[in-house]
OpenMM code with the backbone's topology and positions (N, CA, C; nanometers):
from openmm import Vec3, app, unit

residues = "MET ARG GLN PHE GLU ILE HIS VAL ARG THR PHE ARG GLN VAL GLN ASP PHE VAL ALA LEU ALA MET VAL GLN PRO PHE GLU VAL LEU VAL GLY ASN ASP LYS GLN MET VAL ASN GLY LYS SER PHE MET GLY MET PHE THR LEU ASP PHE LYS ARG PRO LEU TRP VAL ARG VAL LYS CYS THR ASP GLU GLU PHE GLY LYS PHE GLN LYS GLU THR ALA SER VAL LEU ALA".split()
positions = [
    Vec3(7.2617, 1.9515, 3.6066),
    Vec3(7.3637, 1.8490, 3.6117),
    Vec3(7.4983, 1.9158, 3.6338),
    Vec3(7.5712, 1.8669, 3.7317),
    Vec3(7.7040, 1.9200, 3.7624),
    Vec3(7.8084, 1.8191, 3.7158),
    Vec3(7.9277, 1.8675, 3.6884),
    Vec3(8.0323, 1.7745, 3.6451),
    Vec3(8.1696, 1.8204, 3.6923),
    Vec3(8.2590, 1.7225, 3.7006),
    Vec3(8.3987, 1.7509, 3.7307),
    Vec3(8.4848, 1.6450, 3.6633),
    Vec3(8.6110, 1.6760, 3.6466),
    Vec3(8.7047, 1.5895, 3.5749),
    Vec3(8.7810, 1.5001, 3.6721),
    Vec3(8.8048, 1.3758, 3.6298),
    Vec3(8.8881, 1.2842, 3.7089),
    Vec3(8.9913, 1.2182, 3.6186),
    Vec3(9.0958, 1.1662, 3.6807),
    Vec3(9.1988, 1.0885, 3.6126),
    Vec3(9.2123, 0.9570, 3.6883),
    Vec3(9.1833, 0.8472, 3.6199),
    Vec3(9.1919, 0.7144, 3.6812),
    Vec3(9.3129, 0.6438, 3.6209),
    Vec3(9.3986, 0.5901, 3.7080),
    Vec3(9.5221, 0.5293, 3.6582),
    Vec3(9.5393, 0.3830, 3.6982),
    Vec3(9.4713, 0.3381, 3.8025),
    Vec3(9.4940, 0.2026, 3.8512),
    Vec3(9.3621, 0.1282, 3.8756),
    Vec3(9.3725, -0.0035, 3.8814),
    Vec3(9.2577, -0.0883, 3.9132),
    Vec3(9.2024, -0.0516, 4.0506),
    Vec3(9.2897, -0.0288, 4.1440),
    Vec3(9.2486, 0.0071, 4.2802),
    Vec3(9.1674, 0.1369, 4.2818),
    Vec3(9.2084, 0.2339, 4.2016),
    Vec3(9.1341, 0.3596, 4.1948),
    Vec3(8.9932, 0.3373, 4.1401),
    Vec3(8.9799, 0.2475, 4.0422),
    Vec3(8.8469, 0.2149, 3.9897),
    Vec3(8.7630, 0.1523, 4.1003),
    Vec3(8.8187, 0.0578, 4.1731),
    Vec3(8.7479, -0.0061, 4.2845),
    Vec3(8.7023, 0.0969, 4.3869),
    Vec3(8.7927, 0.1828, 4.4265),
    Vec3(8.7607, 0.2837, 4.5275),
    Vec3(8.6555, 0.3827, 4.4773),
    Vec3(8.6670, 0.4238, 4.3512),
    Vec3(8.5700, 0.5174, 4.2963),
    Vec3(8.4313, 0.4539, 4.2903),
    Vec3(8.4219, 0.3321, 4.2404),
    Vec3(8.2923, 0.2647, 4.2289),
    Vec3(8.2314, 0.2439, 4.3677),
    Vec3(8.3123, 0.2045, 4.4644),
    Vec3(8.2618, 0.1864, 4.6008),
    Vec3(8.2053, 0.3175, 4.6549),
    Vec3(8.2715, 0.4266, 4.6276),
    Vec3(8.2243, 0.5578, 4.6708),
    Vec3(8.0969, 0.5981, 4.5958),
    Vec3(8.0937, 0.5753, 4.4665),
    Vec3(7.9773, 0.6104, 4.3855),
    Vec3(7.8540, 0.5299, 4.4262),
    Vec3(7.8738, 0.4043, 4.4622),
    Vec3(7.7619, 0.3161, 4.4951),
    Vec3(7.6817, 0.3637, 4.6158),
    Vec3(7.7419, 0.4346, 4.7070),
    Vec3(7.6707, 0.4779, 4.8276),
    Vec3(7.6034, 0.6148, 4.8106),
    Vec3(7.6179, 0.6735, 4.6926),
    Vec3(7.5557, 0.8042, 4.6684),
    Vec3(7.4071, 0.7855, 4.6379),
    Vec3(7.3215, 0.8731, 4.6887),
    Vec3(7.1776, 0.8614, 4.6646),
    Vec3(7.1338, 0.9169, 4.5289),
    Vec3(7.2300, 0.9548, 4.4455),
    Vec3(7.2005, 1.0128, 4.3146),
    Vec3(7.2756, 0.9360, 4.2068),
    Vec3(7.2337, 0.9565, 4.0825),
    Vec3(7.2973, 0.8915, 3.9690),
    Vec3(7.4376, 0.9478, 3.9474),
    Vec3(7.5313, 0.8590, 3.9151),
    Vec3(7.6692, 0.8990, 3.8866),
    Vec3(7.7034, 0.8473, 3.7470),
    Vec3(7.7293, 0.9382, 3.6554),
    Vec3(7.7684, 0.9019, 3.5195),
    Vec3(7.9148, 0.9391, 3.4992),
    Vec3(7.9886, 0.8539, 3.4290),
    Vec3(8.1303, 0.8783, 3.4042),
    Vec3(8.1573, 0.8522, 3.2563),
    Vec3(8.2409, 0.9357, 3.1966),
    Vec3(8.2739, 0.9116, 3.0566),
    Vec3(8.3527, 1.0242, 2.9947),
    Vec3(8.3433, 1.0263, 2.8625),
    Vec3(8.4121, 1.1282, 2.7841),
    Vec3(8.3147, 1.1801, 2.6796),
    Vec3(8.3649, 1.2455, 2.5770),
    Vec3(8.2751, 1.3019, 2.4772),
    Vec3(8.2103, 1.1965, 2.3873),
    Vec3(8.2548, 1.0720, 2.3937),
    Vec3(8.2003, 0.9661, 2.3086),
    Vec3(8.1126, 0.8664, 2.3831),
    Vec3(8.1350, 0.8481, 2.5117),
    Vec3(8.0681, 0.7410, 2.5852),
    Vec3(8.0474, 0.7811, 2.7308),
    Vec3(7.9287, 0.7529, 2.7838),
    Vec3(7.8983, 0.7738, 2.9254),
    Vec3(7.8491, 0.6412, 2.9820),
    Vec3(7.8965, 0.6063, 3.1029),
    Vec3(7.8561, 0.4816, 3.1678),
    Vec3(7.8129, 0.5097, 3.3111),
    Vec3(7.7487, 0.4114, 3.3699),
    Vec3(7.7078, 0.4184, 3.5101),
    Vec3(7.8335, 0.4092, 3.5963),
    Vec3(7.8609, 0.5117, 3.6743),
    Vec3(7.9797, 0.5135, 3.7605),
    Vec3(7.9698, 0.4191, 3.8783),
    Vec3(7.8546, 0.3547, 3.8961),
    Vec3(7.8360, 0.2576, 4.0038),
    Vec3(7.8576, 0.1151, 3.9533),
    Vec3(7.9027, 0.1008, 3.8293),
    Vec3(7.9200, -0.0293, 3.7656),
    Vec3(8.0669, -0.0565, 3.7332),
    Vec3(8.1220, -0.1648, 3.7892),
    Vec3(8.2596, -0.2024, 3.7559),
    Vec3(8.2713, -0.2313, 3.6065),
    Vec3(8.1772, -0.3088, 3.5542),
    Vec3(8.1814, -0.3458, 3.4126),
    Vec3(8.1768, -0.2212, 3.3240),
    Vec3(8.0893, -0.1294, 3.3566),
    Vec3(8.0803, -0.0068, 3.2784),
    Vec3(8.2078, 0.0745, 3.2842),
    Vec3(8.2629, 0.0868, 3.4022),
    Vec3(8.3851, 0.1658, 3.4190),
    Vec3(8.5014, 0.1082, 3.3383),
    Vec3(8.5092, -0.0242, 3.3296),
    Vec3(8.6216, -0.0851, 3.2586),
    Vec3(8.6068, -0.0813, 3.1071),
    Vec3(8.4965, -0.0274, 3.0562),
    Vec3(8.4839, -0.0072, 2.9118),
    Vec3(8.5411, 0.1275, 2.8694),
    Vec3(8.5783, 0.2110, 2.9665),
    Vec3(8.6298, 0.3446, 2.9370),
    Vec3(8.7795, 0.3439, 2.9119),
    Vec3(8.8262, 0.4430, 2.8397),
    Vec3(8.9680, 0.4631, 2.8121),
    Vec3(9.0266, 0.5500, 2.9232),
    Vec3(9.1098, 0.4904, 3.0088),
    Vec3(9.1668, 0.5623, 3.1228),
    Vec3(9.2901, 0.6442, 3.0857),
    Vec3(9.3291, 0.6420, 2.9609),
    Vec3(9.4446, 0.7208, 2.9182),
    Vec3(9.4098, 0.8692, 2.9065),
    Vec3(9.2811, 0.8969, 2.9004),
    Vec3(9.2340, 1.0353, 2.8880),
    Vec3(9.1547, 1.0734, 3.0122),
    Vec3(9.1442, 1.2022, 3.0397),
    Vec3(9.0602, 1.2451, 3.1527),
    Vec3(8.9153, 1.2044, 3.1287),
    Vec3(8.8436, 1.1804, 3.2380),
    Vec3(8.7024, 1.1436, 3.2319),
    Vec3(8.6201, 1.2495, 3.3033),
    Vec3(8.4949, 1.2620, 3.2633),
    Vec3(8.4019, 1.3534, 3.3287),
    Vec3(8.3082, 1.2748, 3.4174),
    Vec3(8.2861, 1.3237, 3.5376),
    Vec3(8.1862, 1.2681, 3.6281),
    Vec3(8.0693, 1.3652, 3.6263),
    Vec3(7.9489, 1.3134, 3.5953),
    Vec3(7.8298, 1.3983, 3.5912),
    Vec3(7.7288, 1.3477, 3.6937),
    Vec3(7.6803, 1.4391, 3.7746),
    Vec3(7.5845, 1.4050, 3.8801),
    Vec3(7.4745, 1.5098, 3.8861),
    Vec3(7.3595, 1.4691, 3.9338),
    Vec3(7.2482, 1.5618, 3.9556),
    Vec3(7.2176, 1.5552, 4.1041),
    Vec3(7.2637, 1.6557, 4.1775),
    Vec3(7.2515, 1.6546, 4.3229),
    Vec3(7.2564, 1.7978, 4.3752),
    Vec3(7.2479, 1.8094, 4.5059),
    Vec3(7.2546, 1.9417, 4.5688),
    Vec3(7.3984, 1.9926, 4.5693),
    Vec3(7.4150, 2.1210, 4.5959),
    Vec3(7.5495, 2.1788, 4.6067),
    Vec3(7.6298, 2.1107, 4.7161),
    Vec3(7.5666, 2.0838, 4.8271),
    Vec3(7.6348, 2.0196, 4.9397),
    Vec3(7.6796, 1.8778, 4.9030),
    Vec3(7.5906, 1.8006, 4.8415),
    Vec3(7.6257, 1.6644, 4.8007),
    Vec3(7.7373, 1.6667, 4.6966),
    Vec3(7.7303, 1.7608, 4.6048),
    Vec3(7.8325, 1.7725, 4.5005),
    Vec3(7.9699, 1.7999, 4.5604),
    Vec3(7.9774, 1.8978, 4.6489),
    Vec3(8.1049, 1.9318, 4.7119),
    Vec3(8.1635, 1.8155, 4.7895),
    Vec3(8.0795, 1.7470, 4.8641),
    Vec3(8.1256, 1.6325, 4.9432),
    Vec3(8.1739, 1.5197, 4.8526),
    Vec3(8.0967, 1.4874, 4.7486),
    Vec3(8.1347, 1.3793, 4.6569),
    Vec3(8.2623, 1.4135, 4.5816),
    Vec3(8.2748, 1.5361, 4.5357),
    Vec3(8.3951, 1.5774, 4.4638),
    Vec3(8.5186, 1.5671, 4.5541),
    Vec3(8.5056, 1.6075, 4.6790),
    Vec3(8.6168, 1.6010, 4.7729),
    Vec3(8.6544, 1.4555, 4.8028),
    Vec3(8.5546, 1.3710, 4.8262),
    Vec3(8.5808, 1.2301, 4.8533),
    Vec3(8.6444, 1.1611, 4.7325),
    Vec3(8.5984, 1.1959, 4.6142),
    Vec3(8.6547, 1.1387, 4.4915),
    Vec3(8.8011, 1.1778, 4.4772),
    Vec3(8.8318, 1.3037, 4.5038),
    Vec3(8.9710, 1.3506, 4.4937),
    Vec3(9.0618, 1.2729, 4.5885),
    Vec3(9.0092, 1.2376, 4.7057),
    Vec3(9.0925, 1.1642, 4.8035),
    Vec3(9.1202, 1.0207, 4.7592),
    Vec3(9.0265, 0.9554, 4.6904),
    Vec3(9.0515, 0.8166, 4.6469),
    Vec3(9.1300, 0.8094, 4.5168),
    Vec3(9.1328, 0.9199, 4.4425),
    Vec3(9.2064, 0.9194, 4.3151),
    Vec3(9.3405, 0.9908, 4.3232),
    Vec3(9.3800, 1.0321, 4.4418),
    Vec3(9.5072, 1.1036, 4.4597),
    Vec3(9.6257, 1.0115, 4.4460),
] * unit.nanometer
topology = app.Topology()
chain = topology.addChain("A")
for resn in residues:
    res = topology.addResidue(resn, chain)
    for name in ("N", "CA", "C"):
        topology.addAtom(name, app.Element.getBySymbol(name[0]), res)
């Protein structure tokens, strides 16, 4: 399982992240040290505290990981 940190600040960023996560062929989990949710779920994402950094955890190839991390950075910039 690979992971990287994200910072979500706006409703639009949540929309863009979920849209990106939904097209991935692998599971996307998002959360913190207390709670993990399905990153492909709007409802799940909105249960998280966006005031703190979140971890994205995925189980995929190195190539898929690099591409997803780069795409995520572009929608959360």
